[in-house]
Structure formats: structure tokens, C-alpha cells
C-alpha positions in Angstrom: 138.2 16.1 112.2 135.4 16.3 109.6 137.6 14.8 107.0 138.6 11.9 109.3 134.9 11.3 110.2 134.0 11.4 106.5 136.7 8.8 105.6 135.6 6.6 108.5 132.0 6.8 107.3 133.1 5.9 103.7 135.1 3.0 105.1 132.1 1.7 107.0 130.0 2.0 103.9 132.5 0.1 101.7 132.8 -2.6 104.3 129.0 -2.9 104.6 128.6 -3.2 100.8 131.3 -5.8 100.7 129.7 -7.9 103.3 126.3 -7.6 101.6 127.8 -8.6 98.3 129.5 -11.6 99.8 126.2 -12.6 101.5 124.5 -12.5 98.1 127.2 -14.5 96.4 127.5 -17.2 99.1 125.4 -20.3 98.3 122.8 -21.3 100.9 123.9 -25.0 100.5 127.3 -26.6 100.9 129.0 -29.1 98.6 129.2 -32.7 99.8 131.5 -35.6 98.7 130.2 -38.5 96.7 131.0 -40.7 99.8 128.8 -38.5 102.0 125.9 -38.7 99.6 126.3 -42.5 99.3 126.4 -42.8 103.1 123.1 -40.9 103.3 121.5 -43.2 100.7 122.6 -46.2 102.8 121.2 -44.7 106.0 117.7 -44.4 104.5 117.9 -47.8 103.0 118.6 -49.2 106.5 115.8 -47.0 107.9 113.3 -48.3 105.4 114.5 -51.9 105.9 114.2 -51.7 109.7 111.0 -49.8 109.9 107.6 -51.5 109.9 104.5 -49.4 110.0 101.5 -51.1 111.4 99.5 -49.4 108.7 96.8 -52.0 108.2 94.4 -49.7 110.0 94.9 -47.1 107.3 92.1 -47.1 104.8 94.1 -45.9 101.8 97.7 -46.3 100.5 100.3 -44.5 102.6 103.6 -42.7 101.8 106.4 -42.2 104.3 108.7 -39.3 103.6 112.0 -39.3 105.4 114.8 -36.7 105.4 117.8 -35.8 107.7 117.0 -33.9 110.8 120.5 -34.1 112.3 123.5 -36.4 112.5 121.4 -39.3 113.7 117.9 -37.9 113.5 115.3 -38.3 110.8 112.3 -36.0 110.0 109.3 -38.2 109.1 106.0 -37.4 107.4 103.6 -40.3 107.1 100.5 -39.4 105.0 97.4 -41.4 104.1 96.9 -40.7 100.4 93.9 -39.2 98.7 93.3 -42.1 96.3 92.0 -45.5 97.4 93.8 -48.8 97.3 93.3 -50.5 93.9 91.9 -53.9 93.7 93.7 -56.7 91.8 93.2 -56.3 88.1 91.3 -53.0 88.6 92.5 -49.6 87.4 93.4 -46.9 89.9 90.3 -45.4 91.5 89.2 -41.9 90.9 87.2 -41.2 94.1 89.5 -39.3 96.5 89.3 -37.7 99.9 91.6 -35.2 101.7 94.9 -36.5 103.0 95.8 -37.0 106.7 99.3 -36.4 108.0 101.5 -37.7 110.8 104.7 -35.7 111.3 107.4 -36.9 113.7 111.1 -36.9 114.5 112.9 -40.2 114.9 116.1 -39.8 116.9 118.9 -42.2 118.0 121.4 -41.7 120.8 124.2 -44.0 121.7 124.6 -45.2 125.3 126.4 -47.9 127.2 124.3 -50.8 128.5 127.2 -52.5 130.2 130.2 -51.6 132.4 132.4 -53.6 130.1 134.1 -51.0 127.8 134.6 -53.6 125.1 130.9 -54.1 124.6 129.5 -51.9 121.8 127.2 -49.0 122.5 123.5 -49.6 122.0 121.3 -47.0 120.3 118.2 -45.6 122.0 115.5 -44.8 119.5 112.8 -42.3 120.3 109.9 -41.1 118.2 108.6 -37.6 118.9 105.3 -36.6 117.3 104.8 -33.2 115.9 101.3 -32.4 116.9 101.1 -29.1 115.1 101.6 -30.8 111.7 99.7 -34.0 112.4 96.1 -35.0 112.1 96.6 -38.8 111.7 96.3 -41.1 114.7 95.9 -38.0 117.0 95.2 -40.1 120.1 98.1 -42.6 119.9 101.5 -43.3 118.5 103.8 -46.1 119.7 107.4 -46.9 118.7 108.6 -50.4 119.6 112.2 -51.3 119.0 112.4 -55.1 118.8 115.8 -56.5 119.7 117.5 -59.9 120.2 120.7 -61.3 121.7 121.5 -62.8 118.3 124.3 -60.6 116.7 122.9 -61.2 113.2 119.5 -60.1 114.2 118.3 -56.9 112.5 116.2 -54.8 114.9 112.8 -53.6 113.6 111.2 -50.3 114.4 107.5 -51.0 114.7 105.4 -47.9 114.5 101.9 -48.6 115.8 99.2 -46.3 114.5 96.5 -47.6 116.9 94.3 -44.6 117.6 93.4 -46.3 120.9 97.0 -46.3 122.1 97.6 -44.5 125.4 101.2 -43.4 124.9 102.6 -40.8 122.5 106.1 -42.3 122.5 108.2 -45.3 123.7 111.9 -45.7 123.9 113.8 -48.9 123.3 117.3 -50.2 122.7 118.7 -51.5 119.4 122.1 -52.5 118.2 124.2 -50.0 116.2 123.4 -50.5 112.5 124.0 -48.3 109.5 120.9 -46.2 110.2 122.6 -44.5 113.2 125.9 -43.9 111.5 126.6 -40.1 111.0 127.7 -39.2 107.5 129.5 -36.0 108.4 126.8 -33.9 106.7 125.8 -30.7 108.5 122.0 -30.2 108.3 121.3 -26.4 108.1 118.0 -24.5 108.7 117.8 -24.0 104.9 118.1 -27.8 104.4 115.2 -28.4 106.8 113.1 -25.8 105.1 113.7 -27.3 101.6 113.1 -30.8 103.0 109.7 -29.6 104.3 108.8 -28.0 101.0 109.6 -31.1 99.0 107.7 -33.3 101.4 104.7 -31.0 101.1 104.6 -30.6 97.3 105.7 -34.0 95.9 103.3 -37.0 95.7 104.2 -40.3 94.1 101.8 -43.1 92.9 103.3 -46.4 92.0 101.6 -49.5 90.8 103.2 -52.9 90.1 101.3 -54.3 87.1 103.2 -57.6 87.1 103.0 -60.1 88.6 99.4 -60.3 89.7 98.9 -56.5 90.0 100.6 -56.7 93.4 101.1 -53.0 93.8 99.1 -51.3 96.7 100.3 -47.8 96.2 102.4 -47.7 99.4 105.6 -45.8 99.1 108.7 -44.8 101.1 110.5 -41.7 99.9 114.0 -40.5 101.0 115.0 -36.9 100.4 118.5 -35.8 101.2 121.3 -33.6 99.9 123.3 -34.1 96.7 126.9 -33.3 96.0 126.4 -29.7 94.8 124.8 -26.8 96.7 121.1 -26.7 96.1 121.1 -30.2 94.7 118.9 -32.8 96.3 118.3 -36.5 95.9 114.8 -38.1 95.9 114.6 -41.9 96.1 111.2 -43.6 95.8 110.6 -47.1 97.0 107.4 -49.0 96.3 106.7 -51.3 99.2 104.4 -54.0 100.5 104.2 -56.1 103.7 107.5 -57.8 102.8 109.5 -54.6 102.2 110.6 -52.7 99.0 109.8 -54.3 95.6 112.8 -55.5 93.7 114.3 -53.0 91.2 113.6 -49.9 93.4 114.3 -47.2 94.2 113.6 -44.9 91.4 116.0 -42.0 91.9 115.7 -38.4 90.9 118.2 -35.5 91.1 116.6 -32.1 91.8 118.5 -28.9 91.4 117.1 -25.6 92.7 117.5 -22.1 91.2 117.0 -18.9 93.2 116.6 -15.2 92.7 118.7 -12.5 94.3 116.6 -12.7 97.5 117.3 -16.5 97.8 113.7 -17.4 97.0 113.2 -20.6 95.1 112.3 -20.0 91.4 112.8 -23.1 89.3 113.7 -26.8 90.0 115.2 -29.1 87.5 114.0 -32.7 88.1 116.0 -35.3 86.4 115.5 -39.1 86.4 118.9 -40.5 87.3 118.2 -44.1 88.1 115.0 -45.6 86.7 113.5 -48.8 88.2 114.8 -52.1 86.8 111.1 -53.0 86.4 110.4 -50.0 84.2 108.2 -52.1 81.8 106.1 -53.5 84.7 105.9 -50.4 87.0 103.7 -47.3 86.7 105.2 -44.4 88.5 103.3 -41.1 88.5 104.6 -37.8 90.1 102.3 -35.1 91.2 103.7 -31.7 92.2 101.0 -29.9 94.1 100.6 -26.4 95.6 100.6 -26.2 99.4 97.2 -27.1 100.8 95.5 -27.8 104.1 95.7 -31.5 105.0 92.4 -33.1 105.9 90.5 -30.1 104.4 91.4 -29.8 100.8 91.6 -32.3 98.0 94.2 -31.3 95.4 93.3 -31.9 91.8 95.2 -34.5 89.8 95.0 -32.3 86.7 94.9 -28.5 86.6 94.6 -26.2 89.5 98.3 -25.7 89.6 99.1 -29.5 89.8 101.9 -30.7 87.6 101.5 -34.4 86.6 104.4 -36.4 85.3 104.8 -40.0 84.2 108.0 -42.1 84.6 109.9 -42.6 82.4 107.9 -41.1 79.5 108.1 -37.4 80.5 111.9 -37.7 81.3 113.1 -39.2 78.0 114.0 -35.8 76.6 115.9 -34.7 79.7 115.2 -32.9 83.0 111.8 -31.4 83.6 111.6 -27.8 84.8 109.2 -27.1 87.7 108.1 -23.5 88.3 108.4 -23.4 92.1 107.9 -19.6 92.3 104.4 -19.9 90.8 103.7 -23.1 92.7 104.6 -21.6 96.1 103.2 -18.1 95.4 100.8 -16.9 98.1 102.1 -19.2 100.7 104.7 -18.9 103.5 106.8 -21.8 102.1 109.2 -19.6 100.1 110.4 -16.7 102.2 113.4 -14.5 101.2 116.7 -15.8 102.6 118.9 -12.9 101.9 
């Protein structure tokens, strides 16, 4: 009996070690096809094309970060930047204040609007504000989905940041466009965590220096998965009241490295598709440590901030970012294994 119990114990130990070894070897991300990645890129292009932020009330340039939250859902982070809006012909200002953030989830669900089965389904759009991570427009946030009976009409999602608004969300119907098309990409908890980290540490400043110094510093940034595990795509659009500037986005591939606990250690950031307006566009990247929105002003130089210029700092190849040091002392980089 003792020998049988000993053999059983040894078997359990071997099985446990094998499972643990497999868990360490298994990547936290999953590979995607090139078609899936291209589909995700198109979804964000549709999203940015359709979405109009009533941001005239914001005192400084804004950036909208968007990333997948589910098959048809988007996680959004709209922030009011620290630096002021530059005047025409004037250099970028140096006086800065703390950022303010608005976090939300934009979701779409298909539903029938007619008893006729041949009529296409409409998409109900809903914007849910994440109050725990928001300090911008705390008293009001409206989402209007503008529609038309014209089949060629592109619906607009108008997000109203009026602080006097009485509602925290508003549903509407829109036709089925590419923004609501699932791409067959599973969004895991690890993906959501990485998206949150990248939205929190990356800042982009763009300035169109020709024609007429038209850049305002407003940006829309898409973050989604790449083809390989732990590979992500970051696409930066410079926008004005008419939409994205021609020649954008500026696209980056970011590949993560991890230690044996699954913590993020190093990220390789590579410029994969520079703007066609490279000679007339100033694009700066700031990688900043986690900080408290509306309380802290992160430094543009020093203090852990990494400052890069496009394309100058990428001519020799990918740039290595020390995420382990950047995220040290925070809860943004927990062990995964």
C-alpha cells in the first residue's frame, strides 16, 4: 500500500510540474491572421470617420484612444492634453497643466427595426461612461447617433461633452457599417490590460507645419492586436474639424517581451508606416510613467519620460522601451503566471 501511495504521489507531482511548465511556455497572446489585423484597422478607420467629438469646449488639444473591448465594443479614453493649443505660426507652448480624462465603452448591438426579414438589421449604439477613470465632463456626456433614410448616408456618432448635460448616455439607431463588423478576434483579459497600459503611458503630439500651420494637436489613436502573440499595432491620426489629415495614420508595431512571471519587461517600438507628409509633419512621442490624472504634470524631459521624434529616432530601427522600469512601483504590471 505504501508503495502504491508513493507512486500515486510521484505521478501527481509529475503531472503538476508538467502543467506548470506548459503554463509558463504558453504565450499570453494568440496569433491572428493578416486579414483579421486588416479588419481591425478598417474598424477603427470607420470609427474615427463616423465619430465627431463636440470638443470645442475643451481648452486644450485632445487625444482619443480607442481599442477593442469585445467583438463590437470599443474601449475609449478621451483626454485633454497638458500642453496648450498652438497659435498659427507660433511654436508649441511650454506652459502645461494636468491632464483630464474621460473613459467610456462604446458598444453596438444589432436588432431588427422591421417585421420584414429582408430589411437589414440596424445597430444600436450605446456609450457607457467609466466614472472611476474619468474626471472630464463629470456632470454630462451625451451620445447622439445621427441617421438618415438615404442608403448612402454615413451615420455620425456625436459625443457631446457639455458639462451642463443632464443625461449620462443616449441610445440611437444606425445602419450597419464596417465599424460594427466583428473581425473574429477574441479579446482576452490580458489584451484589455495591455490596451489600458498603452493608453496610459503613450502620448502623441502632432503639428502640421504646412500649409498655414494648420495643426491643432488633436489626435485619434487606435491600439489593437498584431499578427503575432504580444505584438500590437498603434495607429496615430492627426485630425481637425474636417477629419483626419491626408497622409495619416502614422503606424507603429510594438512587440512586448516578458519575464518568467509574465511581467512586461521590454517593448520594441518600430515605425512601420510613416506619414506621407513626413516633411511637413512633426510627430513627437512621449512614453510617461503612470501618474494621477488632474493631479500630476508629467515632465516632457527626464523624470522617467522617454521622448522620441518621428522619423528621426527610428531611422536606425526599432526603439527599445524599458517597461519594467517605467511601470515599477505601480499596479499596472502584475505577474500573470
